[in-house]
C-alpha positions in Angstrom: -0.1 0.1 0.1 1.0 3.5 -0.9 0.2 6.3 1.2 1.4 9.9 0.9 1.3 12.4 4.0 1.3 16.0 4.8 3.0 16.9 8.0 0.6 17.1 10.5 0.2 13.4 11.0 3.6 12.5 11.3 4.1 14.9 13.3 1.6 14.4 15.7 2.4 10.8 15.8 6.2 11.1 16.3 5.6 13.4 19.4 2.8 10.3 20.5 5.4 8.1 20.2 3.6 6.1 17.8 4.9 7.0 14.6 5.9 3.6 13.5 2.1 2.6 13.1 2.3 3.8 9.8 4.9 1.1 8.4 2.1 -1.4 10.5 -1.0 0.1 8.6 0.4 1.2 5.2 4.0 -0.1 4.7 5.5 2.9 2.5 4.8 6.3 3.3 6.0 9.3 1.0 6.0 12.7 1.5 7.1 15.8 -0.9 10.0 17.8 -0.2 8.0 20.6 1.0 6.7 18.5 3.9 9.8 17.7 4.5 10.7 21.3 4.7 7.9 22.1 7.4 9.7 18.6 9.3 12.8 19.9 9.5 11.9 23.3 10.2 13.5 25.1 13.3 10.1 25.4 14.6 8.9 21.8 14.4 9.7 20.2 17.9 13.2 18.8 17.8 11.6 15.4 18.5 10.1 15.7 15.1 13.5 17.3 13.2 15.2 14.1 15.5 13.2 11.9 14.0 13.2 12.9 10.9 17.3 13.4 10.5 17.6 9.5 11.1 14.3 8.7 8.9 13.2 5.5 8.6 13.3 3.3 5.7 10.1 2.8 4.9 9.6 6.8 4.4 10.8 8.3 1.3 10.5 12.1 0.5 9.4 12.4 -3.6 9.1 16.1 -5.4 6.5 16.1 -7.4 6.3 16.6 -11.0 3.5 19.4 -11.1 1.8 21.4 -8.4 -1.5 24.0 -8.9 -0.5 26.9 -6.8 -4.3 27.5 -6.7 -5.4 24.1 -5.3 -4.7 25.1 -1.8 -2.9 27.8 0.5 -0.2 25.6 2.4 2.3 24.6 0.2 3.0 21.2 2.2 -1.1 20.2 1.3 -0.8 21.2 -2.4 2.6 19.2 -2.7 0.8 16.1 -0.8 -2.1 16.1 -3.4 -0.4 16.7 -6.3 2.1 13.5 -4.9 -0.9 11.5 -4.4 -2.5 12.3 -7.8 0.8 11.8 -9.3 1.3 8.2 -7.6 -1.6 7.2 -7.5 -1.7 6.5 -3.7 -4.1 4.5 -1.8 -4.6 7.1 0.9 -3.7 10.8 1.2 -3.1 11.7 5.1 -4.1 15.2 5.7 -6.1 16.6 8.8 -6.0 20.4 7.2 -9.9 21.2 6.1 -9.1 22.8 3.0 -7.0 19.8 2.2 -9.2 17.2 2.6 -11.8 19.3 1.0 -9.7 19.8 -2.2 -8.6 16.1 -2.1 -12.5 14.7 -1.6 -13.2 17.1 -5.1 -10.3 15.6 -6.6 -11.4 12.1 -5.5 -8.3 11.0 -3.5 -8.7 8.6 -0.7 -8.0 11.0 2.8 -7.4 9.9 6.4 -6.3 11.9 8.8 -4.6 11.3 12.3 -7.5 10.0 14.2 -8.2 7.9 11.3 -4.6 6.4 11.4 -5.3 6.3 15.5 -8.6 4.6 15.2 -7.3 1.7 12.4 -4.1 1.4 14.7 -6.5 0.5 18.0 -8.8 -2.0 15.4 -5.4 -4.1 14.3 -4.1 -3.6 18.4 -0.6 -1.6 17.8 -2.2 0.9 20.4 -4.1 1.7 23.4 -6.6 3.8 21.9 -7.6 6.0 25.0 -4.4 6.0 26.1 -3.2 7.9 22.6 -6.1 9.9 22.6 -5.4 11.1 26.4 -2.0 12.0 25.7 -2.7 13.9 22.3 -3.8 17.0 23.8 -0.2 17.3 24.9 0.7 17.8 21.6 -1.3 20.8 21.0 -3.8 19.2 17.9 -6.8 20.3 18.0 -10.1 17.7 17.9 -13.2 18.3 18.8 -13.9 16.7 22.2 -17.6 15.1 19.8 -15.4 13.5 17.8 -13.2 11.7 20.4 -16.2 10.8 22.3 -17.7 9.0 19.2 -14.2 7.6 18.6 -13.6 6.3 22.3 -17.3 5.1 22.4 -16.8 2.7 18.8 -13.4 1.6 20.1 -15.6 0.2 23.5 -18.2 -1.3 21.3 -15.6 -3.2 19.1 -13.6 -4.6 22.7 -17.0 -5.4 23.9 -18.3 -7.6 21.0 -14.5 -8.8 20.3 -14.9 -9.9 23.9 -18.5 -11.4 23.4 -17.2 -13.0 20.6 
C-alpha cells in the first residue's frame, strides 16, 4: 500500500511516540519535499526534527512533478495532493480542512491522524484511550465530540471482541 502524508499526521504521531504504526498499517509512506521542509524547520519540535534526521526506510521523500498553486493555500498540502495524484496513492494522510475538501473534490481517498489512530487500535497496535489522552499535550485540536465518538466505537469493538 502506498500512502502520501502531509506534515501534521507525522508530526503528531512522532510526538505521541507511535509513528511506526504508519509502517505497520501502510508499509510505504511518501512525503513531498515541502513536507520534509516543514518537518525539519527550526520551529518544529526537536523530537520531530531528530526523527526525520534518521529517516526510517519506510519513509521516502519525493518532489511532485506538477503542483497546482491554486489548489490549497499551504505548500505542504499542495505538494501532498499533487504527489497523491501522481503516485495514485491509496490514501492521503491530511488533517487540514481546506486540503481535505480539495482532496475529496479530486477523488483522493483521505484519512487523518484520528483515522490512523483508530485503525491502529482496530489492529491492536495501540491503546486508543491512552493515546488520545496523550494527544492533548501535542497541541493537536480535536473536537471533543469526535473523541467521544471514536472512544465509543473503540469500546463497542472491544466489547464485541470479548463476547466473540
